[in-house]
PDB file with one MODEL, atoms N, CA, C and O in Angstrom:
MODEL        1
ATOM      1  N   MET A   1       8.922  -0.450  13.345  1.00  0.00           N
ATOM      2  CA  MET A   1       8.582  -0.396  11.943  1.00  0.00           C
ATOM      3  C   MET A   1       9.120   0.895  11.323  1.00  0.00           C
ATOM      4  O   MET A   1       9.591   0.881  10.186  1.00  0.00           O
ATOM      5  N   TRP A   2       9.054   2.011  12.056  1.00  0.00           N
ATOM      6  CA  TRP A   2       9.565   3.272  11.521  1.00  0.00           C
ATOM      7  C   TRP A   2      11.023   3.130  11.132  1.00  0.00           C
ATOM      8  O   TRP A   2      11.460   3.669  10.115  1.00  0.00           O
ATOM      9  N   ARG A   3      11.780   2.395  11.953  1.00  0.00           N
ATOM     10  CA  ARG A   3      13.196   2.207  11.669  1.00  0.00           C
ATOM     11  C   ARG A   3      13.377   1.475  10.340  1.00  0.00           C
ATOM     12  O   ARG A   3      14.334   1.739   9.612  1.00  0.00           O
ATOM     13  N   SER A   4      12.468   0.561  10.023  1.00  0.00           N
ATOM     14  CA  SER A   4      12.567  -0.208   8.780  1.00  0.00           C
ATOM     15  C   SER A   4      12.222   0.618   7.551  1.00  0.00           C
ATOM     16  O   SER A   4      12.889   0.513   6.521  1.00  0.00           O
ATOM     17  N   PHE A   5      11.183   1.439   7.653  1.00  0.00           N
ATOM     18  CA  PHE A   5      10.681   2.139   6.472  1.00  0.00           C
ATOM     19  C   PHE A   5      10.937   3.641   6.476  1.00  0.00           C
ATOM     20  O   PHE A   5      10.950   4.264   5.415  1.00  0.00           O
ATOM     21  N   GLY A   6      11.137   4.227   7.636  1.00  0.00           N
ATOM     22  CA  GLY A   6      11.278   5.678   7.746  1.00  0.00           C
ATOM     23  C   GLY A   6      12.485   6.244   7.029  1.00  0.00           C
ATOM     24  O   GLY A   6      12.456   7.384   6.567  1.00  0.00           O
ATOM     25  N   SER A   7      13.547   5.457   6.932  1.00  0.00           N
ATOM     26  CA  SER A   7      14.768   5.947   6.298  1.00  0.00           C
ATOM     27  C   SER A   7      14.701   5.893   4.779  1.00  0.00           C
ATOM     28  O   SER A   7      15.491   6.551   4.101  1.00  0.00           O
ATOM     29  N   GLY A   8      13.774   5.123   4.239  1.00  0.00           N
ATOM     30  CA  GLY A   8      13.673   4.973   2.787  1.00  0.00           C
ATOM     31  C   GLY A   8      14.634   3.952   2.216  1.00  0.00           C
ATOM     32  O   GLY A   8      14.660   3.745   1.003  1.00  0.00           O
ATOM     33  N   GLY A   9      15.430   3.307   3.064  1.00  0.00           N
ATOM     34  CA  GLY A   9      16.402   2.328   2.594  1.00  0.00           C
ATOM     35  C   GLY A   9      15.780   1.116   1.931  1.00  0.00           C
ATOM     36  O   GLY A   9      16.419   0.467   1.102  1.00  0.00           O
ATOM     37  N   HIS A  10      14.547   0.804   2.281  1.00  0.00           N
ATOM     38  CA  HIS A  10      13.874  -0.367   1.701  1.00  0.00           C
ATOM     39  C   HIS A  10      13.610  -0.209   0.208  1.00  0.00           C
ATOM     40  O   HIS A  10      13.414  -1.203  -0.492  1.00  0.00           O
ATOM     41  N   ILE A  11      13.602   1.020  -0.286  1.00  0.00           N
ATOM     42  CA  ILE A  11      13.330   1.271  -1.707  1.00  0.00           C
ATOM     43  C   ILE A  11      14.391   0.617  -2.591  1.00  0.00           C
ATOM     44  O   ILE A  11      14.112   0.272  -3.739  1.00  0.00           O
ATOM     45  N   HIS A  12      15.595   0.447  -2.069  1.00  0.00           N
ATOM     46  CA  HIS A  12      16.690  -0.096  -2.873  1.00  0.00           C
ATOM     47  C   HIS A  12      16.813  -1.612  -2.759  1.00  0.00           C
ATOM     48  O   HIS A  12      17.728  -2.197  -3.338  1.00  0.00           O
ATOM     49  N   LEU A  13      15.913  -2.255  -2.028  1.00  0.00           N
ATOM     50  CA  LEU A  13      15.949  -3.704  -1.899  1.00  0.00           C
ATOM     51  C   LEU A  13      15.417  -4.374  -3.160  1.00  0.00           C
ATOM     52  O   LEU A  13      14.613  -3.802  -3.897  1.00  0.00           O
ATOM     53  N   ARG A  14      15.884  -5.593  -3.390  1.00  0.00           N
ATOM     54  CA  ARG A  14      15.420  -6.371  -4.532  1.00  0.00           C
ATOM     55  C   ARG A  14      13.937  -6.683  -4.350  1.00  0.00           C
ATOM     56  O   ARG A  14      13.501  -6.937  -3.227  1.00  0.00           O
ATOM     57  N   ASN A  15      13.173  -6.669  -5.398  1.00  0.00           N
ATOM     58  CA  ASN A  15      11.731  -6.965  -5.396  1.00  0.00           C
ATOM     59  C   ASN A  15      10.894  -5.897  -4.710  1.00  0.00           C
ATOM     60  O   ASN A  15       9.752  -6.163  -4.335  1.00  0.00           O
ATOM     61  N   VAL A  16      11.433  -4.699  -4.538  1.00  0.00           N
ATOM     62  CA  VAL A  16      10.667  -3.584  -3.981  1.00  0.00           C
ATOM     63  C   VAL A  16      10.536  -2.522  -5.064  1.00  0.00           C
ATOM     64  O   VAL A  16      11.530  -2.094  -5.649  1.00  0.00           O
ATOM     65  N   VAL A  17       9.318  -2.104  -5.322  1.00  0.00           N
ATOM     66  CA  VAL A  17       9.058  -1.064  -6.315  1.00  0.00           C
ATOM     67  C   VAL A  17       8.630   0.186  -5.568  1.00  0.00           C
ATOM     68  O   VAL A  17       7.709   0.138  -4.752  1.00  0.00           O
ATOM     69  N   GLY A  18       9.279   1.290  -5.835  1.00  0.00           N
ATOM     70  CA  GLY A  18       8.906   2.557  -5.211  1.00  0.00           C
ATOM     71  C   GLY A  18       8.067   3.397  -6.163  1.00  0.00           C
ATOM     72  O   GLY A  18       8.458   3.620  -7.309  1.00  0.00           O
ATOM     73  N   LEU A  19       6.930   3.857  -5.699  1.00  0.00           N
ATOM     74  CA  LEU A  19       6.049   4.705  -6.498  1.00  0.00           C
ATOM     75  C   LEU A  19       5.861   6.026  -5.764  1.00  0.00           C
ATOM     76  O   LEU A  19       5.770   6.052  -4.537  1.00  0.00           O
ATOM     77  N   HIS A  20       5.804   7.111  -6.508  1.00  0.00           N
ATOM     78  CA  HIS A  20       5.547   8.410  -5.887  1.00  0.00           C
ATOM     79  C   HIS A  20       4.780   9.291  -6.862  1.00  0.00           C
ATOM     80  O   HIS A  20       4.760   9.044  -8.068  1.00  0.00           O
ATOM     81  N   ASP A  21       4.161  10.310  -6.322  1.00  0.00           N
ATOM     82  CA  ASP A  21       3.390  11.271  -7.118  1.00  0.00           C
ATOM     83  C   ASP A  21       2.263  10.608  -7.916  1.00  0.00           C
ATOM     84  O   ASP A  21       1.944  11.036  -9.025  1.00  0.00           O
ATOM     85  N   LEU A  22       1.670   9.568  -7.345  1.00  0.00           N
ATOM     86  CA  LEU A  22       0.535   8.895  -7.975  1.00  0.00           C
ATOM     87  C   LEU A  22      -0.696   9.087  -7.104  1.00  0.00           C
ATOM     88  O   LEU A  22      -0.589   9.091  -5.877  1.00  0.00           O
ATOM     89  N   ASP A  23      -1.856   9.246  -7.714  1.00  0.00           N
ATOM     90  CA  ASP A  23      -3.083   9.307  -6.915  1.00  0.00           C
ATOM     91  C   ASP A  23      -3.797   7.957  -6.905  1.00  0.00           C
ATOM     92  O   ASP A  23      -4.778   7.774  -6.183  1.00  0.00           O
ATOM     93  N   ARG A  24      -3.297   7.002  -7.716  1.00  0.00           N
ATOM     94  CA  ARG A  24      -3.925   5.683  -7.801  1.00  0.00           C
ATOM     95  C   ARG A  24      -2.942   4.685  -8.409  1.00  0.00           C
ATOM     96  O   ARG A  24      -2.157   5.036  -9.289  1.00  0.00           O
ATOM     97  N   PHE A  25      -2.992   3.435  -7.932  1.00  0.00           N
ATOM     98  CA  PHE A  25      -2.274   2.354  -8.601  1.00  0.00           C
ATOM     99  C   PHE A  25      -2.997   1.035  -8.343  1.00  0.00           C
ATOM    100  O   PHE A  25      -3.794   0.916  -7.413  1.00  0.00           O
ATOM    101  N   GLU A  26      -2.701   0.054  -9.180  1.00  0.00           N
ATOM    102  CA  GLU A  26      -3.387  -1.233  -9.128  1.00  0.00           C
ATOM    103  C   GLU A  26      -2.353  -2.357  -9.096  1.00  0.00           C
ATOM    104  O   GLU A  26      -1.323  -2.284  -9.765  1.00  0.00           O
ATOM    105  N   VAL A  27      -2.637  -3.384  -8.319  1.00  0.00           N
ATOM    106  CA  VAL A  27      -1.792  -4.574  -8.251  1.00  0.00           C
ATOM    107  C   VAL A  27      -2.656  -5.761  -8.660  1.00  0.00           C
ATOM    108  O   VAL A  27      -3.736  -5.973  -8.108  1.00  0.00           O
ATOM    109  N   VAL A  28      -2.175  -6.530  -9.627  1.00  0.00           N
ATOM    110  CA  VAL A  28      -2.911  -7.707 -10.090  1.00  0.00           C
ATOM    111  C   VAL A  28      -2.014  -8.923  -9.896  1.00  0.00           C
ATOM    112  O   VAL A  28      -0.899  -8.976 -10.416  1.00  0.00           O
ATOM    113  N   GLY A  29      -2.511  -9.895  -9.145  1.00  0.00           N
ATOM    114  CA  GLY A  29      -1.751 -11.102  -8.863  1.00  0.00           C
ATOM    115  C   GLY A  29      -2.159 -12.258  -9.755  1.00  0.00           C
ATOM    116  O   GLY A  29      -3.179 -12.202 -10.441  1.00  0.00           O
ATOM    117  N   ALA A  30      -1.355 -13.298  -9.736  1.00  0.00           N
ATOM    118  CA  ALA A  30      -1.633 -14.485 -10.539  1.00  0.00           C
ATOM    119  C   ALA A  30      -2.756 -15.323  -9.947  1.00  0.00           C
ATOM    120  O   ALA A  30      -3.408 -16.090 -10.655  1.00  0.00           O
ATOM    121  N   HIS A  31      -2.982 -15.172  -8.636  1.00  0.00           N
ATOM    122  CA  HIS A  31      -4.046 -15.929  -7.968  1.00  0.00           C
ATOM    123  C   HIS A  31      -4.567 -15.106  -6.790  1.00  0.00           C
ATOM    124  O   HIS A  31      -3.865 -14.222  -6.301  1.00  0.00           O
ATOM    125  N   PRO A  32      -5.768 -15.379  -6.338  1.00  0.00           N
ATOM    126  CA  PRO A  32      -6.356 -14.609  -5.236  1.00  0.00           C
ATOM    127  C   PRO A  32      -5.567 -14.751  -3.929  1.00  0.00           C
ATOM    128  O   PRO A  32      -4.996 -15.802  -3.639  1.00  0.00           O
ATOM    129  N   LEU A  33      -5.554 -13.672  -3.158  1.00  0.00           N
ATOM    130  CA  LEU A  33      -4.926 -13.639  -1.839  1.00  0.00           C
ATOM    131  C   LEU A  33      -5.965 -13.220  -0.808  1.00  0.00           C
ATOM    132  O   LEU A  33      -6.899 -12.489  -1.138  1.00  0.00           O
ATOM    133  N   PRO A  34      -5.817 -13.674   0.446  1.00  0.00           N
ATOM    134  CA  PRO A  34      -6.752 -13.263   1.497  1.00  0.00           C
ATOM    135  C   PRO A  34      -6.692 -11.750   1.709  1.00  0.00           C
ATOM    136  O   PRO A  34      -5.619 -11.149   1.656  1.00  0.00           O
ATOM    137  N   LEU A  35      -7.844 -11.149   1.946  1.00  0.00           N
ATOM    138  CA  LEU A  35      -7.941  -9.702   2.143  1.00  0.00           C
ATOM    139  C   LEU A  35      -8.585  -9.404   3.490  1.00  0.00           C
ATOM    140  O   LEU A  35      -9.609  -9.986   3.847  1.00  0.00           O
ATOM    141  N   GLN A  36      -7.964  -8.482   4.235  1.00  0.00           N
ATOM    142  CA  GLN A  36      -8.518  -8.010   5.500  1.00  0.00           C
ATOM    143  C   GLN A  36      -8.701  -6.501   5.424  1.00  0.00           C
ATOM    144  O   GLN A  36      -7.854  -5.797   4.874  1.00  0.00           O
ATOM    145  N   LEU A  37      -9.795  -6.009   5.971  1.00  0.00           N
ATOM    146  CA  LEU A  37     -10.042  -4.578   6.116  1.00  0.00           C
ATOM    147  C   LEU A  37     -10.328  -4.310   7.581  1.00  0.00           C
ATOM    148  O   LEU A  37     -11.252  -4.888   8.153  1.00  0.00           O
ATOM    149  N   ASP A  38      -9.543  -3.440   8.187  1.00  0.00           N
ATOM    150  CA  ASP A  38      -9.674  -3.137   9.616  1.00  0.00           C
ATOM    151  C   ASP A  38      -9.642  -4.400  10.460  1.00  0.00           C
ATOM    152  O   ASP A  38     -10.336  -4.488  11.473  1.00  0.00           O
ATOM    153  N   GLY A  39      -8.837  -5.384  10.048  1.00  0.00           N
ATOM    154  CA  GLY A  39      -8.684  -6.610  10.808  1.00  0.00           C
ATOM    155  C   GLY A  39      -9.728  -7.672  10.544  1.00  0.00           C
ATOM    156  O   GLY A  39      -9.648  -8.765  11.104  1.00  0.00           O
ATOM    157  N   ASP A  40     -10.702  -7.378   9.706  1.00  0.00           N
ATOM    158  CA  ASP A  40     -11.764  -8.343   9.401  1.00  0.00           C
ATOM    159  C   ASP A  40     -11.515  -8.994   8.042  1.00  0.00           C
ATOM    160  O   ASP A  40     -11.236  -8.308   7.059  1.00  0.00           O
ATOM    161  N   TYR A  41     -11.619 -10.315   7.996  1.00  0.00           N
ATOM    162  CA  TYR A  41     -11.479 -11.054   6.745  1.00  0.00           C
ATOM    163  C   TYR A  41     -12.683 -10.753   5.855  1.00  0.00           C
ATOM    164  O   TYR A  41     -13.829 -10.887   6.284  1.00  0.00           O
ATOM    165  N   VAL A  42     -12.416 -10.344   4.613  1.00  0.00           N
ATOM    166  CA  VAL A  42     -13.510  -9.999   3.700  1.00  0.00           C
ATOM    167  C   VAL A  42     -13.505 -10.844   2.423  1.00  0.00           C
ATOM    168  O   VAL A  42     -14.301 -10.601   1.516  1.00  0.00           O
ATOM    169  N   GLY A  43     -12.620 -11.825   2.351  1.00  0.00           N
ATOM    170  CA  GLY A  43     -12.596 -12.698   1.187  1.00  0.00           C
ATOM    171  C   GLY A  43     -11.228 -12.745   0.539  1.00  0.00           C
ATOM    172  O   GLY A  43     -10.230 -12.326   1.125  1.00  0.00           O
ATOM    173  N   GLU A  44     -11.198 -13.258  -0.674  1.00  0.00           N
ATOM    174  CA  GLU A  44      -9.954 -13.360  -1.432  1.00  0.00           C
ATOM    175  C   GLU A  44     -10.101 -12.615  -2.747  1.00  0.00           C
ATOM    176  O   GLU A  44     -11.143 -12.673  -3.400  1.00  0.00           O
ATOM    177  N   GLU A  45      -9.048 -11.919  -3.118  1.00  0.00           N
ATOM    178  CA  GLU A  45      -9.038 -11.130  -4.355  1.00  0.00           C
ATOM    179  C   GLU A  45      -7.698 -11.300  -5.054  1.00  0.00           C
ATOM    180  O   GLU A  45      -6.682 -11.535  -4.400  1.00  0.00           O
ATOM    181  N   ALA A  46      -7.688 -11.184  -6.369  1.00  0.00           N
ATOM    182  CA  ALA A  46      -6.452 -11.201  -7.148  1.00  0.00           C
ATOM    183  C   ALA A  46      -6.094  -9.801  -7.636  1.00  0.00           C
ATOM    184  O   ALA A  46      -4.979  -9.576  -8.107  1.00  0.00           O
ATOM    185  N   ARG A  47      -7.025  -8.863  -7.529  1.00  0.00           N
ATOM    186  CA  ARG A  47      -6.814  -7.489  -8.006  1.00  0.00           C
ATOM    187  C   ARG A  47      -7.061  -6.522  -6.855  1.00  0.00           C
ATOM    188  O   ARG A  47      -8.094  -6.583  -6.188  1.00  0.00           O
ATOM    189  N   PHE A  48      -6.102  -5.634  -6.632  1.00  0.00           N
ATOM    190  CA  PHE A  48      -6.215  -4.634  -5.577  1.00  0.00           C
ATOM    191  C   PHE A  48      -5.979  -3.254  -6.174  1.00  0.00           C
ATOM    192  O   PHE A  48      -5.027  -3.055  -6.929  1.00  0.00           O
ATOM    193  N   GLU A  49      -6.827  -2.321  -5.842  1.00  0.00           N
ATOM    194  CA  GLU A  49      -6.676  -0.938  -6.295  1.00  0.00           C
ATOM    195  C   GLU A  49      -6.472  -0.057  -5.069  1.00  0.00           C
ATOM    196  O   GLU A  49      -7.244  -0.117  -4.112  1.00  0.00           O
ATOM    197  N   PHE A  50      -5.432   0.756  -5.109  1.00  0.00           N
ATOM    198  CA  PHE A  50      -5.106   1.665  -4.023  1.00  0.00           C
ATOM    199  C   PHE A  50      -5.229   3.091  -4.543  1.00  0.00           C
ATOM    200  O   PHE A  50      -4.769   3.400  -5.642  1.00  0.00           O
ATOM    201  N   SER A  51      -5.847   3.947  -3.757  1.00  0.00           N
ATOM    202  CA  SER A  51      -5.968   5.347  -4.165  1.00  0.00           C
ATOM    203  C   SER A  51      -5.809   6.242  -2.949  1.00  0.00           C
ATOM    204  O   SER A  51      -6.015   5.820  -1.811  1.00  0.00           O
ATOM    205  N   SER A  52      -5.441   7.474  -3.212  1.00  0.00           N
ATOM    206  CA  SER A  52      -5.269   8.446  -2.136  1.00  0.00           C
ATOM    207  C   SER A  52      -6.455   9.406  -2.110  1.00  0.00           C
ATOM    208  O   SER A  52      -7.181   9.557  -3.092  1.00  0.00           O
ATOM    209  N   ALA A  53      -6.624  10.033  -0.986  1.00  0.00           N
ATOM    210  CA  ALA A  53      -7.671  11.044  -0.825  1.00  0.00           C
ATOM    211  C   ALA A  53      -6.977  12.345  -0.410  1.00  0.00           C
ATOM    212  O   ALA A  53      -6.824  12.606   0.783  1.00  0.00           O
ATOM    213  N   PRO A  54      -6.562  13.153  -1.371  1.00  0.00           N
ATOM    214  CA  PRO A  54      -5.840  14.387  -1.054  1.00  0.00           C
ATOM    215  C   PRO A  54      -6.616  15.271  -0.080  1.00  0.00           C
ATOM    216  O   PRO A  54      -7.832  15.425  -0.191  1.00  0.00           O
ATOM    217  N   ASP A  55      -5.896  15.841   0.863  1.00  0.00           N
ATOM    218  CA  ASP A  55      -6.458  16.759   1.863  1.00  0.00           C
ATOM    219  C   ASP A  55      -7.511  16.099   2.752  1.00  0.00           C
ATOM    220  O   ASP A  55      -8.364  16.789   3.309  1.00  0.00           O
ATOM    221  N   ALA A  56      -7.463  14.771   2.894  1.00  0.00           N
ATOM    222  CA  ALA A  56      -8.446  14.066   3.719  1.00  0.00           C
ATOM    223  C   ALA A  56      -8.149  14.205   5.208  1.00  0.00           C
ATOM    224  O   ALA A  56      -9.057  14.078   6.029  1.00  0.00           O
ATOM    225  N   LEU A  57      -6.898  14.464   5.567  1.00  0.00           N
ATOM    226  CA  LEU A  57      -6.508  14.591   6.969  1.00  0.00           C
ATOM    227  C   LEU A  57      -5.968  15.980   7.254  1.00  0.00           C
ATOM    228  O   LEU A  57      -5.292  16.589   6.424  1.00  0.00           O
ATOM    229  N   THR A  58      -6.276  16.460   8.426  1.00  0.00           N
ATOM    230  CA  THR A  58      -5.687  17.706   8.904  1.00  0.00           C
ATOM    231  C   THR A  58      -4.708  17.355  10.011  1.00  0.00           C
ATOM    232  O   THR A  58      -5.091  16.734  11.003  1.00  0.00           O
ATOM    233  N   LEU A  59      -3.454  17.743   9.854  1.00  0.00           N
ATOM    234  CA  LEU A  59      -2.435  17.452  10.850  1.00  0.00           C
ATOM    235  C   LEU A  59      -2.198  18.672  11.716  1.00  0.00           C
ATOM    236  O   LEU A  59      -2.037  19.786  11.216  1.00  0.00           O
ATOM    237  N   LEU A  60      -2.179  18.451  13.006  1.00  0.00           N
ATOM    238  CA  LEU A  60      -1.904  19.516  13.959  1.00  0.00           C
ATOM    239  C   LEU A  60      -0.524  19.295  14.548  1.00  0.00           C
ATOM    240  O   LEU A  60      -0.186  18.182  14.950  1.00  0.00           O
ATOM    241  N   ALA A  61       0.265  20.340  14.598  1.00  0.00           N
ATOM    242  CA  ALA A  61       1.623  20.202  15.149  1.00  0.00           C
ATOM    243  C   ALA A  61       1.723  20.897  16.482  1.00  0.00           C
ATOM    244  O   ALA A  61       2.786  20.893  17.103  1.00  0.00           O
TER     245      ALA A  61
ENDMDL
END
């Protein structure tokens, strides 16, 4: 998967939208889609909201 997305080449594909420097975005579909959280089915939704949690992780090198 890293090979597919790590290079950033997918950003230039048709039907791919690249977003950056956003703390939140929303996707609204024409009809509900199945939703899974941590592998568990939780229902169907037509609206999805994605947000970031700045400084939520500490990375050790």
